[in-house]
Structure formats: C-alpha cells, structure tokens
DRENDO-1510 file (C-alpha; in Angstrom, 1 decimal, always signed):
<recs>
REC; n; res; u; v; w
REC; 1; MET; +11.7; -15.1; -1.8 .
REC; 2; THR; +8.0; -16.2; -2.5 .
REC; 3; GLU; +5.0; -13.9; -2.7 .
REC; 4; ALA; +3.5; -15.8; +0.2 .
REC; 5; ASP; +6.9; -15.4; +2.1 .
REC; 6; GLU; +7.1; -11.6; +1.5 .
REC; 7; MET; +3.3; -11.4; +2.7 .
REC; 8; ARG; +4.1; -13.2; +6.1 .
REC; 9; ARG; +7.0; -11.0; +6.5 .
REC; 10; ALA; +5.2; -7.4; +5.6 .
REC; 11; TRP; +2.6; -8.7; +7.8 .
REC; 12; GLY; +4.8; -10.0; +10.8 .
REC; 13; ARG; +6.3; -6.5; +11.0 .
REC; 14; VAL; +2.8; -4.9; +11.5 .
REC; 15; VAL; +1.8; -7.3; +14.4 .
REC; 16; ARG; +4.9; -7.2; +15.8 .
REC; 17; TRP; +4.9; -3.3; +16.0 .
REC; 18; LEU; +1.5; -3.8; +17.2 .
REC; 19; GLU; +2.5; -5.9; +19.9 .
REC; 20; GLN; +5.3; -4.3; +21.2 .
REC; 21; ASN; +3.9; -0.4; +21.0 .
REC; 22; ALA; -0.3; -0.9; +20.9 .
REC; 23; PRO; -1.0; -3.5; +22.4 .
REC; 24; GLY; -4.8; -2.9; +22.4 .
REC; 25; SER; -4.9; -2.5; +19.1 .
REC; 26; ALA; -2.7; -6.2; +18.5 .
REC; 27; ALA; -5.5; -7.5; +20.6 .
REC; 28; ALA; -8.2; -6.7; +18.3 .
REC; 29; LEU; -6.7; -8.6; +15.4 .
REC; 30; SER; -8.5; -11.9; +14.9 .
REC; 31; PRO; -7.4; -15.4; +14.2 .
REC; 32; PRO; -7.0; -16.8; +10.9 .
REC; 33; VAL; -9.8; -18.3; +8.7 .
REC; 34; GLY; -9.3; -21.5; +7.3 .
REC; 35; PRO; -9.5; -22.2; +3.3 .
REC; 36; LYS; -13.2; -23.2; +3.3 .
REC; 37; ALA; -14.3; -19.8; +4.6 .
REC; 38; ILE; -11.8; -18.3; +1.9 .
REC; 39; SER; -13.0; -20.7; -1.1 .
REC; 40; ASP; -16.9; -20.3; -0.2 .
REC; 41; ALA; -16.2; -16.3; -0.3 .
REC; 42; GLU; -14.6; -16.6; -3.5 .
REC; 43; GLU; -17.5; -18.8; -5.0 .
REC; 44; ARG; -19.9; -16.7; -3.5 .
REC; 45; LEU; -18.6; -13.3; -5.2 .
REC; 46; GLY; -17.3; -15.1; -8.4 .
REC; 47; VAL; -13.6; -14.0; -8.1 .
REC; 48; LYS; -10.4; -15.5; -7.3 .
REC; 49; PHE; -8.7; -13.9; -4.4 .
REC; 50; PRO; -5.0; -13.3; -5.4 .
REC; 51; GLN; -2.5; -15.6; -3.3 .
REC; 52; GLU; -1.6; -12.9; -1.3 .
REC; 53; VAL; -5.2; -12.7; +0.1 .
REC; 54; TRP; -5.1; -16.2; +0.8 .
REC; 55; THR; -1.7; -16.2; +2.8 .
REC; 56; TRP; -3.0; -13.2; +4.9 .
REC; 57; LEU; -6.2; -14.3; +5.6 .
REC; 58; LEU; -4.5; -17.9; +6.6 .
REC; 59; ILE; -2.6; -16.0; +9.2 .
REC; 60; ASN; -5.2; -13.1; +10.2 .
REC; 61; ASP; -9.0; -12.4; +9.8 .
REC; 62; GLY; -8.8; -8.9; +9.8 .
REC; 63; VAL; -9.9; -7.3; +13.0 .
REC; 64; ARG; -12.8; -8.1; +15.5 .
REC; 65; THR; -16.2; -6.6; +15.5 .
REC; 66; ASP; -18.2; -5.6; +18.4 .
REC; 67; ASP; -21.4; -4.8; +16.2 .
REC; 68; GLN; -23.0; -8.0; +16.1 .
REC; 69; GLU; -26.1; -7.0; +14.2 .
REC; 70; TYR; -24.6; -5.0; +11.3 .
REC; 71; ASN; -20.7; -6.4; +11.8 .
REC; 72; ARG; -19.3; -3.2; +10.7 .
REC; 73; PHE; -17.5; -1.7; +14.0 .
REC; 74; PRO; -14.2; -2.7; +14.6 .
REC; 75; ALA; -13.8; -3.7; +18.1 .
REC; 76; GLU; -11.8; -1.1; +20.4 .
REC; 77; GLY; -8.6; -0.5; +18.9 .
REC; 78; GLY; -9.3; -2.3; +15.6 .
REC; 79; GLY; -9.2; +1.3; +13.6 .
REC; 80; PHE; -5.6; +1.1; +13.5 .
REC; 81; LEU; -5.1; +1.9; +9.9 .
REC; 82; PRO; -4.4; +5.5; +8.4 .
REC; 83; SER; -8.2; +7.3; +8.6 .
REC; 84; SER; -9.1; +5.0; +11.5 .
REC; 85; TRP; -9.9; +2.4; +9.2 .
REC; 86; HIS; -9.9; -1.3; +9.8 .
REC; 87; LEU; -8.9; -4.1; +8.2 .
REC; 88; LEU; -12.0; -6.4; +7.2 .
REC; 89; SER; -12.5; -10.4; +7.8 .
REC; 90; VAL; -13.4; -12.3; +5.1 .
REC; 91; ASP; -17.1; -12.3; +6.1 .
REC; 92; GLN; -17.1; -8.4; +6.0 .
REC; 93; MET; -15.1; -8.5; +2.3 .
REC; 94; VAL; -18.2; -10.8; +1.2 .
REC; 95; ARG; -20.6; -8.0; +2.7 .
REC; 96; VAL; -18.7; -4.9; +1.8 .
REC; 97; TYR; -18.5; -6.4; -1.5 .
REC; 98; GLU; -22.3; -7.2; -2.0 .
REC; 99; PHE; -23.3; -3.9; -0.6 .
REC; 100; ARG; -21.0; -2.0; -3.0 .
REC; 101; MET; -21.5; -3.9; -6.2 .
REC; 102; GLY; -25.6; -3.5; -5.2 .
REC; 103; CYS; -25.1; +0.2; -5.3 .
REC; 104; GLU; -23.3; +0.0; -8.7 .
REC; 105; GLU; -26.2; -2.1; -10.1 .
REC; 106; ARG; -28.9; +0.0; -8.6 .
REC; 107; GLU; -27.3; +3.2; -10.2 .
REC; 108; PRO; -24.8; +2.2; -12.8 .
REC; 109; THR; -21.8; +4.4; -13.7 .
REC; 110; PRO; -23.3; +5.7; -17.2 .
REC; 111; ASP; -20.3; +5.5; -19.2 .
REC; 112; GLY; -18.6; +2.5; -17.0 .
REC; 113; ASP; -15.7; +5.0; -16.3 .
REC; 114; LEU; -13.7; +3.0; -13.7 .
REC; 115; ASP; -12.9; +6.6; -11.9 .
REC; 116; CYS; -16.5; +6.8; -10.9 .
REC; 117; VAL; -17.7; +3.4; -10.9 .
REC; 118; THR; -18.9; +2.2; -7.6 .
REC; 119; TRP; -17.7; -1.0; -7.9 .
REC; 120; HIS; -16.3; -3.4; -10.2 .
REC; 121; ARG; -16.6; -7.2; -10.3 .
REC; 122; ASP; -13.0; -7.9; -10.0 .
REC; 123; TRP; -12.4; -5.7; -7.1 .
REC; 124; VAL; -12.2; -7.5; -3.4 .
REC; 125; PRO; -12.3; -4.9; -0.5 .
REC; 126; PHE; -9.6; -5.3; +2.5 .
REC; 127; ALA; -10.3; -2.3; +4.4 .
REC; 128; ALA; -12.9; +0.0; +5.2 .
REC; 129; GLU; -14.1; +2.7; +7.5 .
REC; 130; SER; -17.1; +1.9; +9.3 .
REC; 131; ASP; -20.2; +2.9; +6.6 .
REC; 132; TRP; -18.3; +1.1; +3.9 .
REC; 133; LEU; -18.4; +4.3; +1.9 .
REC; 134; TYR; -14.3; +4.8; +1.8 .
REC; 135; GLY; -11.8; +1.9; +1.3 .
REC; 136; ARG; -9.0; -0.2; -0.2 .
REC; 137; PHE; -9.5; -2.9; -2.7 .
REC; 138; ILE; -7.4; -5.6; -4.6 .
REC; 139; ASP; -7.8; -5.7; -8.3 .
REC; 140; THR; -8.1; -9.4; -8.6 .
REC; 141; ARG; -7.2; -8.9; -12.3 .
REC; 142; ALA; -3.6; -7.3; -11.6 .
REC; 143; GLY; -3.1; -7.7; -7.8 .
REC; 144; THR; -2.7; -4.1; -7.3 .
REC; 145; LEU; -4.4; -2.2; -4.9 .
REC; 146; GLY; -6.7; +0.8; -5.1 .
REC; 147; ARG; -8.7; +2.9; -3.1 .
REC; 148; TRP; -12.8; +3.7; -3.2 .
REC; 149; SER; -14.6; +6.7; -2.5 .
REC; 150; ASP; -18.4; +7.4; -2.4 .
REC; 151; GLY; -18.9; +10.7; -4.3 .
REC; 152; GLY; -15.5; +10.9; -5.4 .
REC; 153; THR; -13.2; +9.2; -7.7 .
REC; 154; ASN; -11.5; +6.1; -7.5 .
REC; 155; GLN; -7.4; +5.7; -7.2 .
REC; 156; PHE; -5.8; +2.8; -8.7 .
REC; 157; ASP; -2.3; +1.3; -8.5 .
REC; 158; THR; -1.8; +2.9; -5.1 .
REC; 159; HIS; +0.2; -0.5; -4.4 .
REC; 160; GLY; +1.7; -2.7; -6.2 .
REC; 161; SER; +0.7; -5.4; -3.7 .
REC; 162; LEU; -0.9; -5.9; -0.5 .
REC; 163; ALA; +2.9; -7.1; +1.0 .
REC; 164; GLU; +3.8; -3.7; -0.2 .
REC; 165; PHE; +0.9; -1.9; +1.4 .
REC; 166; PHE; +1.8; -3.9; +4.8 .
REC; 167; HIS; +5.3; -2.9; +4.4 .
REC; 168; GLU; +4.4; +0.6; +4.0 .
REC; 169; LEU; +1.9; +0.4; +7.0 .
REC; 170; ALA; +4.8; -1.0; +9.4 .
REC; 171; ASP; +7.1; +1.8; +8.2 .
REC; 172; GLU; +4.5; +4.5; +8.8 .
REC; 173; MET; +3.8; +2.9; +12.1 .
REC; 174; ARG; +7.3; +2.5; +13.0 .
REC; 175; THR; +8.2; +6.6; +12.5 .
REC; 176; GLN; +4.9; +7.3; +14.0 .
REC; 177; GLY; +3.8; +9.5; +11.1 .
REC; 178; PRO; +0.7; +11.3; +11.7 .
REC; 179; GLY; -0.2; +8.4; +13.6 .
REC; 180; ARG; +0.0; +8.1; +17.8 .
REC; 181; VAL; -0.6; +5.3; +20.4 .
REC; 182; VAL; -2.9; +6.4; +23.1 .
REC; 183; ASP; -3.9; +4.1; +26.4 .
REC; 184; GLY; -2.2; +1.4; +23.9 .
REC; 185; VAL; -4.3; +2.0; +20.8 .
REC; 186; LEU; -3.0; +3.3; +17.4 .
REC; 187; THR; -5.0; +6.1; +16.3 .
REC; 188; TRP; -4.4; +8.2; +13.1 .
</recs>
C-alpha cells in the first residue's frame, strides 16, 4: 500500500466515524483544496509539504471557520480533535506558521534548543487550538509529527506519520476514549 493510499484509508476511517456518529462534526469538514493552493502555500513558507499532507489536503481542507475576521475559530462541531483542537485549512496552516515563526524571530531561543524553540522553519502546523498557542506539526524533514506548546517544551515524534495520527484518532473515536458526542458533535 502506498503512502497516499494509507493516508486516504486513515482519513476515511475518521470521516466515516464522524458521519455515522457525530454528524455535526462531519458537517464542519471543509471540501478539498486544489493543488495550486497547496503549492502556493509551500512557496510562501519556503518548505515542501510531505506527500501525506498533499494527499490529505486534496481530500479535506481542515474544518470550516466561523470567524471571518481572524479565521481562527472552528465552525460548530469543528473542534473534534482531543483537547477540542481543530484541523487547519491550508490557509490557516500558512497563517499559523507565519504567526509562530514571527514569535520565534521576535524572541529567538538563545541556544536554539528545539525542545524550547517557539517555531522551526521545517515545521508545518496541521491542528491547533483557537489561539494558536498549542497545536500539532509535521516536521517536513522526517515526516514525523510533534506538538508545540507556548511556554512549555515541544514534543517530537508523537506519531510516525499523519496517517498514523488519523488511525489513532479513529481508534479513539471508535472506543469513545475521553470523548463524547453531544447533539451530534464530538467533544473531548
């Protein structure tokens, strides 16, 4: 199975569960984005997105937002990830990246310690909370996932791939872990 096939399979599990069990959250998903939007984002950020990110964005462009001015807040049901975080659209990926990179440029980490750095040029965000101070990123050098935390230490290699993350999410949704569905919306 190719990386793209595995990504489609993993994301399909998440979508099917949402459609069957949390239709309000499924309704918050955005349609796919086109290849030009993805390549424009890569050019603007100066990084190459891993193939997994391309595959996912060509299927789903994160979740819709209700906040037109800042484009930060997910539509009702969109915060269905653990901790009520939401998946970012390609436009939000660019905005979060630039915001986080700006924080690092204004106050650089003195020793360059990746555990404490505010942002690294090779990280592409894909999920966050609404204020963008906490979230998940893909390290474009290795394709592995990590988590950033404002004021805390960053975590690396939380998942070996985006597909692995979505498979784990689908498993957590299926077993209902700490999450629950209220009025058709998955909350954690």
